N, C-alpha and C positions, 0 to 999 in steps of 0.2 A: 840306827834311826836318825834321820836328819833333824837338825835343830835350826832355829831361826833367831836372828837378832832383829828386833822390830823397833823402830823409832817413830814416834809421833812428834814432829817438829813444829813449833809454833813461834810466832813473833820473830821471824827471821830478819836479821839485819845484815845488809851487804857490808862486807868488810874484807880487806885483803887477806886476813887470817883464814877466812872461809875458803878462798881459792887455794891457799897453801894446804889446808886440810884435804880438800878434794883432790889435789895433785898427789898427796901422799898416802891416802887411805888404801888404795889398791895394793900397794907393796906391803902393807901390814896384813892384809887379808890372804895374800898368796901362800905364805907358809902353812896356813891353816885351812886351805882349800875353800875359803869363803868366796861367795859370788853374789853380786847384786841381783835380786829378782824384781825389786821395785826401787826406784830412786827418783822420787820425783815430785812432779807438779801436783797440785791439789787433785784429789780424786773426785769422781762424780758421787755426790752424797745422795743415797737413796732413802735413808732414814736418819732422823736426828740431825745433829750438826757436826761438822768436822773442820775446825779451824786449823789451817796449816797444811802440812804435807806429810808423806810417809816414806819410810825407807824399810826395805825388807832384804836381809842378807841371809843366804842359806849356807849352812856348814854341814859336814858329814855327820856330826854328832854334838852333843852338849859339851863334851870335853874340849873339842876344838873351838867351839864358840867361846867358852870361858877362857881358854888359853889365849885366844886372840885378844879378847877385851883386856885381859890382864897383862898382855905382853908389854915389855918396855917400849917397843916400837910404837904401839898404838897409844900407850899412855903418854908418850912424848908429844903426840899431835892432838890428843883429845881436847885439851884446853882451847885449841884453835876454834873448835866448834862450840864448846860449852860456854865460852866467854861471850858468844855472839848470837846463839840460838837457844831459846828455851825449849825444853821438850822432855819427853819420857822415853826411856830405853829399857826394853825387857829382852830376856833370853827365854825361849820356850822350846821344848822338845816337840817334834812333829808326831803325827800318828802314822802307823804302818799302813801298808797297802790294803790290808783286809779290814781296816777300821769300819765299824758299824755303830752309829750313834745310838742304836737301840740297846746295845750292851751298856752304854753309859747311863741311859735312862733306867735300865733295870737296876744297876748298882745304886743310883741315886734314890730310886724308889725303896730299895731295901734299907738304905741308911735312914731315910725318912721314917720308915716303919719302926726301926729300932729306937729312934728318938721318941716316937709317940708311945712306945711300950713302957 
C-alpha cells in the first residue's frame, strides 16, 4: 500500500540553505523509491484558507517513508529546511484501489452507536 509524506510549508524565507536542501533531497529519496507528486507553488484554494505551499512525496509503503525520514542522509540535510521554513510534515498510508468511503461511514456509524449505548 503506498504511503505519502505530506508537508504544508509556511513562512518561507529565501536562504542559500534552501537551495542546498533542494539540490540534495532527491538523492535521499532514491534508495527508498520516493518520488515527488506535488512540489510547489501555492494551490488554488477552493474552501477555507491555505497560507503557504504543499509538498507530496509518494513511497511504496509506510516502512520506506519512515526509513527515508529517519535515514542519516535525510537527517543530515533536514535542518537546512527547518531552520528557514515553518511547516507541518506528516506521513500517511494511502488507501487501496478498491477503497469505498461508504465502508468508512459504516464503521464510524457503528462506533458512534457503541458510544451512545
